[in-house]
C-alpha positions in Angstrom: 0.0 -3.0 21.2 2.0 -0.1 19.9 0.3 3.0 18.5 1.4 6.3 17.1 -0.8 9.4 17.3 -1.6 11.7 14.4 -3.8 14.6 15.5 -5.8 12.3 17.7 -6.0 9.4 15.3 -4.3 6.3 16.6 -2.2 4.3 14.1 -1.4 0.8 15.0 2.0 -0.7 14.0 4.2 -3.7 14.7 8.0 -4.2 14.3 9.7 -7.4 13.1 13.3 -8.1 12.5 16.6 -6.1 12.6 18.5 -4.0 10.2 17.8 -1.0 8.1 14.2 0.2 8.6 11.6 -0.8 6.0 8.0 0.4 6.1 5.4 -2.0 4.7 2.0 -0.6 3.8 -0.9 -2.8 2.7 -3.7 -2.4 0.2 -7.4 -1.5 0.6 -9.4 -3.8 2.9 -6.2 -5.6 4.0 -4.2 -5.1 7.3 -0.6 -5.5 8.3 -1.3 -9.2 8.8 -1.3 -9.6 5.0 2.5 -9.1 4.9 2.9 -12.0 7.3 0.4 -14.3 5.6 1.9 -13.8 2.2 5.5 -14.5 3.3 7.1 -11.0 3.1 7.9 -10.8 6.8 9.6 -14.2 6.9 11.6 -13.4 3.8 12.8 -9.9 4.9 13.0 -9.8 8.7 16.5 -11.2 8.9 18.0 -8.3 7.1 15.6 -5.4 7.8 13.7 -3.8 10.6 10.2 -4.2 9.2 7.7 -1.6 10.3 4.2 -2.9 9.6 1.5 -0.3 9.7 -2.3 -0.6 9.7 -3.5 2.2 7.5 -6.2 4.4 9.2 -9.6 2.8 8.6 -8.0 -0.7 8.8 -6.9 -3.3 11.3 -6.3 -2.0 14.8 -5.9 1.7 13.7 -8.7 4.2 14.3 -11.4 4.2 11.7 -13.0 7.6 11.0 -16.2 7.6 9.0 -15.8 11.0 7.3 -14.0 11.2 3.9 -12.1 14.4 5.0 -10.2 12.2 7.5 -8.6 10.3 4.5 -6.9 13.2 2.8 -3.6 11.8 1.3 -1.5 14.2 3.3 -3.0 12.8 6.5 -2.3 9.2 5.4 1.3 10.2 4.8 1.5 11.9 8.1 0.3 8.7 9.7 3.4 6.9 8.4 5.7 9.7 9.6 4.0 9.6 13.0 5.0 5.9 13.3 8.6 6.7 12.3 8.7 9.4 14.9 7.2 7.2 17.5 10.0 4.7 16.8 12.6 7.5 16.6 13.5 6.3 13.0 14.7 9.3 11.0 14.8 7.6 7.6 13.4 4.4 6.1 12.9 2.4 3.0 9.2 2.0 1.9 7.2 -0.8 0.3 3.6 -0.2 -0.5 1.1 -2.2 -2.5 -2.1 -1.0 -4.2 -3.5 1.7 -1.8 -0.1 1.4 0.0 1.6 2.2 -3.3 -0.7 5.2 -3.8 0.2 6.5 -0.4 3.9 6.0 -1.5 3.4 8.5 -4.3 2.0 10.8 -1.6 5.2 10.3 0.4 7.1 11.3 -2.7 5.0 14.5 -2.8 4.9 15.4 0.9 7.9 14.0 2.7 10.5 12.3 0.5 13.4 13.3 2.8 12.2 10.7 5.3 12.8 7.8 2.9 15.8 6.2 1.3 13.8 4.5 -1.4 10.3 3.7 -2.5 8.9 0.4 -3.8 5.4 0.9 -5.3 3.4 -2.0 -6.5 0.0 -2.2 -8.2 -0.4 1.6 -8.2 0.1 4.7 -10.3 -0.2 8.5 -9.7 -2.7 9.3 -12.5 -6.4 10.0 -12.3 -8.3 6.7 -12.8 -9.2 5.8 -16.4 -12.7 4.7 -17.2 -12.2 1.1 -16.3 -10.4 1.9 -13.1 -13.1 4.4 -12.1 -15.8 1.8 -12.8 -13.9 -0.6 -10.6 -13.7 2.0 -7.8 -17.5 2.8 -8.1 -18.3 -0.9 -8.0 -16.1 -1.4 -5.0 -17.8 1.4 -3.1 -21.2 -0.2 -3.8 -20.0 -3.6 -2.6 -18.6 -2.2 0.6 -21.8 -0.3 1.3 -23.7 -3.6 1.3 -21.8 -4.8 4.3 -19.4 -7.6 5.3 -21.4 -10.6 4.2 -22.0 -9.2 0.7 -18.3 -8.2 0.5 -17.1 -11.6 1.5 -19.5 -13.3 -0.9 -18.2 -11.2 -3.8 -14.6 -11.8 -2.7 -15.2 -15.6 -2.7 -16.8 -15.3 -6.1 -13.8 -13.4 -7.6 -11.0 -15.2 -5.8 -12.2 -18.8 -5.5 -9.5 -20.9 -3.9 -7.3 -17.9 -3.5 -9.7 -16.7 -0.7 -7.7 -17.7 2.3 -9.0 -18.0 5.8 -6.7 -15.1 6.8 -8.2 -12.8 4.2 -11.7 -13.8 5.1 -11.0 -13.0 8.8 -9.5 -9.6 7.8 -12.5 -8.7 5.7 -14.9 -10.0 8.5 -13.1 -7.7 11.0 -13.2 -4.7 8.7 -15.3 -1.5 9.0 -17.1 -1.0 5.7 -18.2 2.5 6.6 -14.6 3.5 7.1 -13.5 1.9 3.8 -16.3 3.7 1.9 -15.2 7.0 3.5 -11.7 6.4 2.3 -12.7 5.5 -1.2 -15.0 8.6 -1.3 -12.2 11.0 -0.4 -11.5 13.5 -3.1 -7.8 12.6 -3.0 -8.5 8.9 -3.8 -9.0 9.7 -7.5 -6.9 12.9 -7.7 -3.9 13.0 -10.0 -0.4 13.1 -8.5 1.5 13.1 -11.8 2.9 16.6 -11.1 5.2 15.0 -8.5 6.9 12.6 -10.9 9.6 14.9 -12.2 10.5 16.0 -8.7 11.2 12.5 -7.3 14.9 12.1 -6.7 15.1 9.0 -4.5 15.4 5.6 -6.1 12.1 3.9 -6.9 11.0 0.5 -7.9 7.5 0.4 -9.6 5.9 -2.9 -10.4 2.6 -4.3 -11.6 1.0 -7.5 -13.0 0.3 -7.4 -16.7 -3.3 -8.3 -16.0 -3.8 -5.5 -13.5 -5.9 -2.5 -14.4 -3.1 -0.3 -13.0 -0.5 -1.8 -15.3 -0.4 0.8 -18.1 -0.4 3.7 -15.6 2.4 2.1 -13.5 4.5 1.5 -16.6 3.9 5.0 -18.0 4.7 6.9 -14.9 8.3 5.6 -14.7 9.1 7.4 -18.0 8.6 10.7 -16.1 10.7 9.7 -13.0 14.4 10.4 -12.9 15.6 7.4 -10.8 13.0 4.6 -11.3 12.9 1.1 -12.5 9.7 -0.6 -13.8 9.1 -4.4 -13.3 6.4 -6.2 -15.3 5.0 -9.3 -13.8 3.7 -11.5 -16.7 0.2 -12.8 -16.5 -0.4 -11.7 -12.9 -3.5 -9.7 -11.9 -3.8 -7.2 -9.1 -4.3 -9.8 -6.3 -1.7 -12.3 -7.6 1.0 -9.6 -7.6 0.7 -9.4 -3.8 -0.2 -13.0 -3.0 2.6 -14.6 -5.1 5.4 -13.2 -3.0 7.7 -15.8 -4.5 7.5 -13.9 -7.8 7.7 -10.4 -6.3 10.3 -10.8 -3.6 13.3 -11.5 -5.8 12.9 -8.0 -7.4 12.4 -6.4 -4.0 15.4 -8.0 -2.4 17.6 -7.2 -5.4 16.5 -3.6 -5.3 17.1 -3.3 -1.6 20.5 -4.9 -1.9 21.5 -2.4 -4.5 20.4 0.4 -2.1 22.7 -0.9 0.5 25.6 -0.6 -1.9 25.0 3.1 -2.7 
């Protein structure tokens, strides 16, 4: 099982496929397995070297329990540590939700290591009242432990609660997730980075997602970005329904290969 090391924290990753490198970074409470379950790996591995990473606090990566271990700069360095371990100088990037937020961190701290950024279900602004309430509620649910977490997920998702997602939540470390969500950086604004971003970006969000307005707005302040609106989809659906999202991703990546 391959690991990269960032200042003593082990970061688990896996590689699938061949071609130009493409990092895939999952959302909060998920693991790299989500990209396989939802069809992204199968759809992209024939044309790209997919670098799937477990964000620290998730999957088989180390899981610190102190909020200071989840500073955004450290999460970005984890991604770079994986690239260094693979001797990959430069890569494309696809991140969803928390992974998209880390993508904005990449734009701030290490843009020269990436050809392009695809950022879904995320924006760089301080959370609005509804988003902050959702974060606060999430922290309280995670504090109750796995059983309460899964019960709440089943209540919200219904038939969309797959066996794979249930297994990932059951294997999670709630204390690590609470530490991550309690990090000062988790709700800190990154909007100052927007005018500085030079690399091509694709930003997308479901219209029923709390992050939609922020994702749509941020593109107005980026020099080389495209926004894609996903009608009627909520936050979860905009990752589960890869058949809706993948055409935009593959079209964007194909355009990158022509430049």
